[in-house]
C-alpha positions as CSV (number, residue, x, y, z in Angstrom):
1,M,-71.6,-32.5,124.0
2,I,-69.1,-31.1,121.4
3,G,-69.6,-28.6,118.6
4,I,-69.5,-29.1,114.8
5,L,-65.7,-28.9,114.6
6,G,-65.4,-31.7,117.2
7,W,-67.7,-33.9,115.1
8,I,-65.8,-33.2,111.9
9,S,-62.4,-34.1,113.4
10,F,-64.0,-37.2,115.0
11,I,-65.4,-38.4,111.7
12,I,-62.3,-37.6,109.7
13,F,-60.1,-39.6,112.0
14,F,-62.6,-42.5,112.2
15,L,-62.6,-42.6,108.3
16,L,-58.8,-42.8,108.5
17,F,-59.0,-45.6,111.0
18,T,-61.4,-47.5,108.8
19,F,-59.2,-47.0,105.7
20,L,-56.2,-48.4,107.6
21,G,-58.2,-51.3,108.8
22,F,-59.2,-52.4,105.2
23,Y,-55.8,-51.4,103.8
24,G,-54.2,-54.0,106.1
25,A,-55.2,-56.7,103.7
26,R,-52.8,-55.2,101.1
27,W,-50.1,-54.2,103.6
28,R,-47.2,-56.7,103.7
29,R,-49.2,-59.1,101.5
30,G,-49.6,-62.7,102.5
31,D,-51.9,-65.6,101.8
32,L,-54.8,-64.6,104.1
33,S,-56.4,-68.1,103.6
34,K,-53.7,-69.4,106.0
35,L,-54.4,-69.0,109.7
36,H,-50.9,-67.8,110.7
37,E,-51.1,-65.1,108.0
38,W,-54.6,-63.8,108.9
39,A,-54.3,-64.2,112.7
40,L,-50.6,-63.5,113.4
41,A,-49.8,-61.2,110.5
42,G,-47.5,-63.8,109.1
43,R,-45.3,-63.6,112.3
44,R,-43.5,-60.6,110.7
45,L,-44.0,-57.7,113.0
46,G,-40.8,-56.0,114.0
47,A,-40.0,-54.6,117.5
48,F,-41.7,-51.2,116.7
49,L,-44.9,-52.6,115.4
50,A,-45.0,-55.4,118.0
51,W,-44.7,-52.6,120.6
52,F,-47.7,-50.8,119.2
53,L,-49.7,-54.0,118.8
54,I,-49.0,-55.4,122.3
55,G,-49.5,-51.9,123.7
56,A,-52.9,-51.9,122.1
57,D,-53.7,-55.0,124.1
58,V,-52.8,-53.1,127.2
59,Y,-54.0,-49.6,126.4
60,T,-57.7,-50.5,126.2
61,A,-60.9,-49.0,127.6
62,Y,-59.6,-50.5,130.8
63,T,-56.9,-47.8,130.8
64,F,-58.8,-44.7,129.8
65,V,-62.3,-45.5,131.1
66,A,-62.4,-48.3,133.7
67,V,-59.4,-47.3,135.8
68,P,-60.3,-43.6,136.0
69,S,-63.9,-44.5,136.7
70,G,-62.8,-46.8,139.5
71,M,-60.7,-44.0,140.9
72,F,-63.6,-41.6,140.6
73,A,-65.9,-43.9,142.4
74,S,-63.7,-45.5,145.1
75,G,-60.3,-43.8,145.0
76,A,-56.9,-45.3,145.7
77,L,-58.0,-49.0,145.6
78,Y,-57.9,-48.9,141.8
79,F,-54.5,-47.3,141.6
80,Y,-53.3,-50.9,141.8
81,A,-53.4,-50.8,138.0
82,V,-50.2,-48.7,138.0
83,P,-47.8,-51.1,139.8
84,Y,-49.6,-54.0,138.0
85,V,-48.7,-52.6,134.6
86,A,-45.1,-52.1,135.7
87,T,-44.7,-55.7,136.9
88,T,-46.7,-57.6,134.3
89,F,-44.1,-56.7,131.6
90,M,-41.5,-58.5,133.8
91,V,-43.7,-61.6,133.4
92,A,-43.9,-61.0,129.7
93,M,-40.1,-60.7,129.4
94,I,-39.7,-64.1,131.1
95,T,-42.5,-66.1,129.4
96,M,-43.3,-64.7,126.0
97,P,-39.9,-65.1,124.2
98,R,-39.8,-68.7,125.3
99,L,-43.3,-69.3,124.1
100,W,-42.5,-67.5,120.8
101,Q,-39.5,-69.7,120.2
102,W,-41.5,-72.9,120.7
103,S,-44.3,-71.6,118.6
104,R,-42.0,-70.8,115.7
105,E,-40.3,-74.2,115.9
106,K,-43.5,-76.2,116.3
107,G,-46.1,-74.1,114.5
108,Y,-48.1,-73.2,117.6
109,V,-50.8,-70.5,117.0
110,T,-52.2,-70.5,120.5
111,A,-51.0,-71.2,124.0
112,A,-53.4,-74.2,124.1
113,D,-51.3,-75.7,121.2
114,M,-48.3,-75.6,123.5
115,V,-50.4,-77.2,126.3
116,E,-51.6,-80.0,124.1
117,D,-48.0,-80.8,122.9
118,R,-46.5,-80.4,126.4
119,F,-48.9,-82.6,128.3
120,K,-50.1,-84.8,125.4
121,S,-53.7,-84.0,126.0
122,K,-56.2,-82.6,123.5
123,L,-58.8,-82.4,126.3
124,L,-56.7,-80.2,128.6
125,A,-55.9,-78.0,125.6
126,G,-59.6,-77.8,124.9
127,L,-60.3,-76.7,128.5
128,V,-57.6,-74.0,128.3
129,A,-59.1,-72.8,125.0
130,V,-62.7,-72.7,126.4
131,T,-61.4,-70.8,129.4
132,G,-59.6,-68.3,127.2
133,I,-62.7,-67.7,125.0
134,V,-64.9,-67.1,128.0
135,A,-62.4,-64.9,129.8
136,E,-62.2,-62.6,126.7
137,L,-66.0,-61.9,126.5
138,P,-66.2,-59.6,129.6
139,Y,-63.0,-57.9,128.4
140,I,-64.5,-57.2,125.0
141,A,-67.6,-55.9,126.7
142,L,-65.4,-53.5,128.7
143,Q,-64.3,-52.0,125.3
144,I,-67.9,-51.5,124.4
145,V,-68.5,-49.7,127.7
146,G,-65.7,-47.3,126.8
147,M,-67.1,-46.6,123.4
148,Q,-70.5,-46.0,124.9
149,A,-69.0,-43.4,127.3
150,V,-67.6,-41.4,124.3
151,L,-70.8,-41.5,122.4
152,G,-72.8,-40.6,125.5
153,V,-70.8,-37.4,126.1
154,M,-70.8,-36.5,122.4
155,L,-74.6,-36.9,122.0
156,L,-75.6,-34.8,125.1
157,G,-77.9,-32.0,124.1
158,I,-78.1,-33.2,120.5
159,T,-80.8,-35.8,121.0
160,S,-83.3,-36.7,123.7
161,N,-82.7,-40.4,123.1
162,V,-79.0,-40.7,123.7
163,K,-79.1,-44.4,124.4
164,L,-80.9,-45.3,121.1
165,V,-78.6,-43.2,118.9
166,S,-75.6,-44.4,120.8
167,D,-76.6,-48.0,120.3
168,V,-77.1,-47.5,116.6
169,A,-73.7,-45.8,116.3
170,L,-72.1,-48.5,118.3
171,T,-73.6,-51.2,116.1
172,V,-72.5,-49.5,112.9
173,S,-68.9,-49.2,114.3
174,F,-68.9,-52.9,115.2
175,I,-70.1,-53.9,111.8
176,I,-67.2,-51.9,110.3
177,L,-64.8,-53.4,112.7
178,A,-66.1,-56.9,112.0
179,A,-65.8,-56.3,108.2
180,F,-62.1,-55.2,108.3
181,T,-61.1,-57.8,110.8
182,F,-62.7,-60.5,108.6
183,T,-60.8,-59.0,105.6
184,S,-57.5,-58.0,107.0
185,G,-57.1,-60.0,110.2
186,L,-54.2,-58.9,112.5
187,R,-52.7,-56.7,109.8
188,G,-55.6,-54.3,109.9
189,A,-55.6,-54.3,113.7
190,T,-51.9,-53.5,113.8
191,L,-52.3,-50.4,111.6
192,G,-55.3,-49.3,113.6
193,A,-53.2,-49.8,116.8
194,V,-50.5,-47.4,115.5
195,L,-53.1,-44.6,114.9
196,K,-54.9,-45.3,118.1
197,D,-51.8,-45.2,120.3
198,I,-50.6,-42.0,118.7
199,L,-53.9,-40.3,119.4
200,I,-54.0,-41.6,122.9
201,F,-50.5,-40.4,123.8
202,I,-51.4,-37.0,122.5
203,S,-54.6,-37.0,124.5
204,V,-53.0,-38.1,127.8
205,I,-50.2,-35.5,127.5
206,S,-52.6,-32.7,126.7
207,L,-55.1,-33.5,129.5
208,I,-52.5,-34.1,132.2
209,I,-50.9,-30.7,131.5
210,I,-54.1,-28.6,131.0
211,I,-56.2,-29.8,133.9
212,P,-53.7,-29.1,136.7
213,L,-52.6,-25.8,135.1
214,K,-56.2,-24.6,135.6
215,F,-55.7,-24.7,139.3
216,G,-52.0,-23.9,139.7
217,G,-50.7,-27.4,140.0
218,F,-51.6,-30.9,141.2
219,S,-51.9,-30.0,144.9
220,S,-54.4,-27.2,144.3
221,A,-56.3,-29.4,141.9
222,F,-56.6,-32.1,144.5
223,N,-57.7,-29.6,147.1
224,E,-60.4,-28.4,144.7
225,A,-61.5,-32.0,144.0
226,Q,-61.8,-32.6,147.7
227,S,-63.9,-29.5,148.3
228,F,-66.2,-30.3,145.4
229,A,-66.6,-34.0,146.5
230,S,-67.3,-32.9,150.1
231,A,-69.9,-30.4,148.9
232,L,-71.7,-33.1,147.0
233,S,-71.6,-35.4,150.1
234,A,-70.7,-38.1,147.7
235,K,-71.3,-41.2,149.7
236,H,-69.8,-43.4,147.0
237,I,-66.4,-41.8,147.6
238,T,-64.2,-43.8,150.0
239,W,-61.4,-41.2,150.1
240,L,-61.4,-37.6,151.2
241,S,-57.9,-36.4,151.7
242,T,-55.3,-34.3,149.9
243,G,-52.3,-34.7,147.7
244,I,-50.5,-38.0,147.5
245,T,-52.7,-39.6,150.2
246,Y,-55.3,-39.9,147.4
247,L,-53.1,-42.8,146.2
248,K,-52.8,-44.6,149.5
249,P,-55.6,-47.2,150.0
250,L,-57.4,-47.3,153.3
251,P,-56.0,-49.9,155.7
252,A,-59.0,-52.2,155.3
253,L,-58.3,-52.3,151.5
254,E,-54.6,-52.8,151.6
255,A,-54.8,-56.6,151.2
256,G,-57.3,-56.1,148.3
257,Y,-55.0,-53.6,146.7
258,T,-52.0,-56.0,147.0
259,T,-53.8,-59.1,145.7
260,L,-55.3,-57.2,142.8
261,W,-51.8,-56.0,141.9
262,I,-50.1,-59.4,142.1
263,G,-52.9,-61.4,140.6
264,S,-53.4,-59.0,137.7
265,T,-49.6,-59.1,137.1
266,F,-49.8,-62.8,136.2
267,A,-53.2,-62.7,134.4
268,L,-52.5,-60.2,131.6
269,F,-50.2,-62.3,129.5
270,L,-52.3,-65.4,129.9
271,Y,-55.1,-63.7,128.0
272,P,-55.2,-65.1,124.4
273,H,-55.0,-61.6,122.9
274,S,-51.8,-60.8,124.7
275,I,-50.3,-64.1,123.6
276,N,-51.6,-63.6,120.0
277,G,-49.9,-60.2,119.9
278,S,-46.6,-61.7,121.2
279,L,-46.6,-64.6,118.7
280,S,-46.9,-62.1,115.8
281,A,-43.4,-60.7,116.4
282,S,-40.8,-61.4,113.7
283,G,-38.2,-62.6,116.1
284,K,-37.3,-63.4,119.7
285,K,-35.1,-60.4,120.1
286,Q,-37.7,-58.1,118.5
287,L,-40.3,-59.4,121.0
288,A,-38.0,-58.9,124.0
289,L,-37.2,-55.4,122.8
290,S,-40.8,-54.4,122.4
291,D,-41.6,-55.9,125.9
292,A,-38.7,-53.9,127.4
293,F,-40.3,-50.6,126.2
294,L,-43.9,-51.5,127.1
295,P,-43.6,-49.9,130.7
296,I,-43.9,-46.6,128.8
297,Y,-47.6,-47.3,128.6
298,G,-47.7,-47.5,132.4
299,I,-46.8,-43.8,132.6
300,G,-49.9,-42.9,130.6
301,L,-52.0,-45.2,132.7
302,A,-50.9,-43.5,135.9
303,L,-51.7,-40.1,134.5
304,L,-55.1,-41.2,133.4
305,A,-55.8,-42.7,136.8
306,L,-55.1,-39.4,138.4
307,L,-57.5,-37.7,136.0
308,G,-60.2,-39.9,137.4
309,L,-59.8,-38.0,140.6
310,L,-59.1,-34.6,139.1
311,A,-62.5,-34.7,137.3
312,Y,-63.9,-33.5,140.7
313,S,-61.7,-30.4,140.4
314,D,-63.3,-29.3,137.1
315,K,-66.7,-27.8,137.6
316,A,-67.5,-27.8,133.9
317,A,-66.7,-31.5,133.7
318,M,-68.8,-32.2,136.8
319,S,-71.7,-30.2,135.3
320,L,-71.6,-32.6,132.3
321,L,-71.3,-35.6,134.6
322,S,-74.3,-34.6,136.6
323,K,-76.5,-35.3,133.6
324,F,-75.7,-39.0,134.0
325,P,-77.0,-41.3,136.7
326,L,-74.7,-41.6,139.7
327,S,-74.2,-45.3,139.1
328,S,-72.6,-44.6,135.7
329,M,-71.1,-41.2,136.2
330,G,-67.5,-42.4,136.5
331,I,-67.1,-43.9,133.1
332,Y,-67.7,-40.5,131.5
333,S,-65.0,-38.7,133.5
334,I,-62.3,-38.7,130.9
335,P,-64.6,-37.9,127.9
336,A,-66.2,-35.1,130.0
337,L,-62.7,-33.6,130.9
338,A,-61.8,-33.7,127.2
339,V,-65.0,-31.8,126.2
340,S,-64.8,-29.3,129.0
341,S,-61.1,-28.5,128.7
342,L,-60.1,-28.7,125.1
343,P,-61.1,-26.8,121.9
344,D,-63.9,-28.6,120.0
345,W,-61.7,-29.8,117.2
346,F,-59.1,-31.2,119.6
347,A,-61.7,-32.8,121.8
348,G,-63.0,-34.7,118.8
349,V,-59.5,-36.1,118.2
350,V,-59.2,-37.1,121.8
351,L,-62.6,-38.8,121.9
352,L,-61.9,-40.6,118.7
353,G,-58.7,-41.9,120.3
354,I,-60.7,-43.3,123.2
355,F,-63.3,-44.7,120.9
356,V,-60.9,-46.6,118.6
357,G,-59.1,-47.5,121.8
358,G,-62.0,-49.9,122.4
359,L,-62.3,-51.0,118.8
360,V,-58.7,-52.1,118.2
361,P,-58.4,-54.4,121.3
362,A,-61.9,-55.8,120.6
363,A,-60.6,-56.9,117.2
364,I,-57.5,-58.5,118.6
365,M,-59.4,-60.3,121.3
366,A,-62.0,-61.7,118.8
367,I,-59.2,-62.9,116.6
368,A,-57.5,-64.7,119.5
369,Q,-60.9,-66.3,120.5
370,A,-61.4,-67.5,117.0
371,N,-57.9,-69.1,116.9
372,L,-58.7,-71.1,120.0
373,L,-62.0,-72.2,118.7
374,T,-60.7,-73.5,115.4
375,R,-57.3,-74.9,116.6
376,N,-58.1,-76.4,119.9
377,I,-61.9,-77.2,119.9
378,I,-63.0,-77.8,116.3
379,K,-59.8,-79.3,114.8
380,P,-59.4,-82.0,117.5
381,I,-63.0,-83.1,116.7
382,K,-62.5,-82.8,112.9
383,P,-58.8,-83.4,112.3
384,E,-59.3,-83.7,108.5
385,I,-60.3,-80.0,108.3
386,K,-58.5,-78.1,105.5
387,P,-56.3,-75.1,106.4
388,E,-58.5,-72.8,104.2
389,T,-61.6,-74.0,106.0
390,E,-59.9,-73.5,109.4
391,T,-59.2,-69.9,108.5
392,K,-62.7,-69.3,107.1
393,I,-64.2,-70.6,110.4
394,S,-61.9,-68.3,112.4
395,K,-62.9,-65.3,110.4
396,W,-66.6,-65.8,110.9
397,A,-66.1,-66.8,114.6
398,S,-64.3,-63.5,115.2
399,V,-67.4,-61.7,114.0
400,I,-69.7,-63.7,116.2
401,F,-67.6,-63.3,119.3
402,K,-67.7,-59.5,119.1
403,F,-71.5,-59.5,119.2
404,I,-71.8,-62.1,121.9
405,A,-69.7,-59.8,124.1
406,L,-72.4,-57.1,123.8
407,G,-74.5,-59.1,126.3
408,F,-72.0,-58.7,129.1
409,V,-72.5,-54.9,129.1
410,F,-75.7,-55.3,131.0
411,V,-74.1,-57.3,133.8
412,V,-72.2,-54.5,135.5
413,P,-73.1,-51.0,136.7
414,A,-71.2,-48.7,134.3
415,T,-69.0,-46.9,136.9
416,Y,-67.8,-50.3,138.0
417,A,-66.9,-51.4,134.4
418,I,-63.5,-52.3,135.7
419,Q,-65.2,-55.4,137.2
420,L,-65.6,-56.7,133.7
421,Q,-61.8,-56.9,133.3
422,L,-61.4,-58.3,136.8
423,L,-64.0,-61.0,136.1
424,G,-62.1,-62.0,133.0
425,G,-58.9,-61.9,135.1
426,I,-60.3,-64.3,137.6
427,I,-61.2,-66.8,134.9
428,I,-58.0,-66.5,132.8
429,L,-55.7,-66.7,135.8
430,Q,-56.8,-70.4,136.2
431,T,-54.8,-71.3,133.1
432,L,-51.6,-70.3,134.8
433,P,-50.6,-73.9,135.8
434,P,-50.8,-75.5,132.4
435,V,-49.5,-72.5,130.4
436,F,-46.9,-70.7,132.5
437,L,-45.8,-73.7,134.6
438,G,-46.0,-75.7,131.4
439,L,-43.2,-73.6,130.0
440,V,-41.0,-74.8,132.9
441,T,-42.0,-78.4,133.5
442,N,-44.2,-81.2,132.2
443,K,-44.2,-83.1,135.5
444,F,-47.8,-82.2,136.3
445,N,-50.4,-84.9,135.7
446,K,-52.8,-83.8,132.9
447,Y,-55.9,-84.9,134.8
448,A,-54.7,-83.0,137.9
449,L,-54.3,-79.9,135.8
450,M,-57.8,-80.3,134.4
451,A,-59.2,-80.8,137.9
452,G,-57.4,-77.8,139.2
453,L,-58.6,-75.6,136.3
454,I,-62.2,-76.6,136.8
455,S,-62.0,-76.2,140.6
456,G,-60.4,-72.8,140.4
457,T,-62.8,-71.5,137.7
458,A,-65.9,-72.8,139.5
459,S,-64.8,-71.5,142.9
460,G,-63.9,-68.1,141.4
461,I,-67.3,-67.7,139.7
462,Y,-69.1,-68.8,142.9
463,L,-67.2,-66.5,145.2
464,I,-67.7,-63.5,142.9
465,E,-71.4,-64.2,143.0
466,V,-71.4,-64.5,146.8
467,A,-69.4,-61.3,147.1
468,N,-72.0,-59.4,145.1
469,K,-74.9,-61.2,146.7
470,F,-75.9,-62.8,143.4
471,G,-76.6,-59.3,142.0
472,P,-74.8,-56.9,139.5
473,L,-71.1,-56.9,139.9
474,S,-69.6,-54.1,141.9
475,T,-66.7,-55.8,143.6
476,S,-64.3,-58.7,143.0
477,L,-63.0,-58.8,146.6
478,Y,-63.9,-61.5,149.1
479,R,-63.5,-61.3,152.9
480,L,-61.2,-64.1,154.1
481,G,-59.7,-64.2,157.6
482,G,-60.6,-60.6,158.2
483,Y,-58.9,-59.4,155.0
484,L,-60.5,-58.4,151.6
485,I,-58.7,-60.5,149.0
486,W,-59.1,-60.5,145.2
487,I,-61.0,-63.6,144.3
488,G,-58.7,-64.5,141.5
489,I,-55.9,-65.2,144.0
490,I,-58.2,-67.4,146.1
491,A,-59.3,-69.4,143.1
492,L,-55.8,-69.8,141.8
493,A,-54.7,-71.1,145.3
494,I,-57.4,-73.7,145.1
495,N,-56.4,-74.5,141.5
496,L,-52.7,-75.0,142.4
497,A,-53.5,-77.1,145.5
498,V,-55.6,-79.5,143.5
499,A,-53.0,-79.7,140.6
500,V,-50.0,-80.2,142.9
501,I,-51.7,-82.7,145.3
502,F,-52.9,-85.0,142.5
503,S,-49.7,-84.6,140.5
504,L,-47.4,-85.7,143.4
505,P,-47.2,-89.3,142.4
506,K,-45.9,-88.3,139.0
507,M,-43.6,-85.7,140.4
508,L,-42.1,-88.1,142.9
509,K,-41.7,-90.9,140.4
510,K,-38.2,-91.3,139.1
């Protein structure tokens, strides 16, 4: 729990965030009855703002709750997130400027628009849209888990019914988010992203300096963490070593680590929210420049991942964490470190940064889902729909999608919240052939691409159920040929095999 000063600073900055969200409707005024104005901020974001916005797509609850929690629970396996963030921006540099240029020339709002035009198939575009909408739901749910973690730590000792009060606060926050998203669209999310990222960078820098200094450096802090974990006989910990070896996965997990890294590299910029952020840039050069600076976010992610381990070194933080069930302890690690290590007023600022770090991406994701619904599912069925009606449907759909995502929170044990993002990754990775390969060639048969997408998605969902014995998700790795492999890669291989084999007649045809 935090004191009164912490609550005051939290509330003040939340009110500032809310103001910026609603002010977005007046900022760089445009006709918000037009979809490209509401959903893409009129395609007028410069390199600096695009950097903040796309960074908000990356720096989500995945970064400051899910990855540290995975490190807390299972150690080095989840450090895959660091090289993945470094290499995924290479993919963005290659693909997003090309997609942006086509989108500006032909009026695309979604990647599915490009797929429809490239392969002359509304049905294929609709399947890509449905896949994108479904893949975003567990990712939005992950943002909710991160927000729950903040509220859980803040409410400790204040009320005996933490869950009820937390749920009420979360609901109120989502109503506010839905209201300003409806009103301001991507403009409000962009202004919120600027505030959120400033707070997060301040938080990361502060924590990564203060925590190790308590123990005389990283080496001493790691040794302290090992001693504490050993004393607890924490059976859920798969690492017990010192120093840099914390970051080296066990031999049995090396294949899982590598496939998580490679698969996630290609998945991130297939997500509709990442594409939506990219298409909002004002120019091709501005987008490329913002992508070039995005690896800076990877530095912060690496430091936060380390803090997931260093939580064991801080006895005050572990005392707070011990008040939560073992199955959910990990998601509270960063909020607990903030409360135990920082002055109350500053802890409130840090916790607010983490809290809105879930709200902002949730807004962008819901906008991207709404775009897909109206442009690639409803409009092909009702082509006579007016632009104003199209925008109105998108606004209401963005509200509905946020609350649908709440249901996914109950699927995964909280400490393994990262599995929500990995589940979304397995699903969205199946759109790689029509989207990324579609940027290079249109030689694939459209029916082959449909069959591949369906085969990959179905096999991915089935394998993740088998890997978890048809119970709550705690892993996304499947044993194949003696190696643990990320299921997203296996499903994509099936997808590509189907797409290529059934496209061969068209590819070989002169």
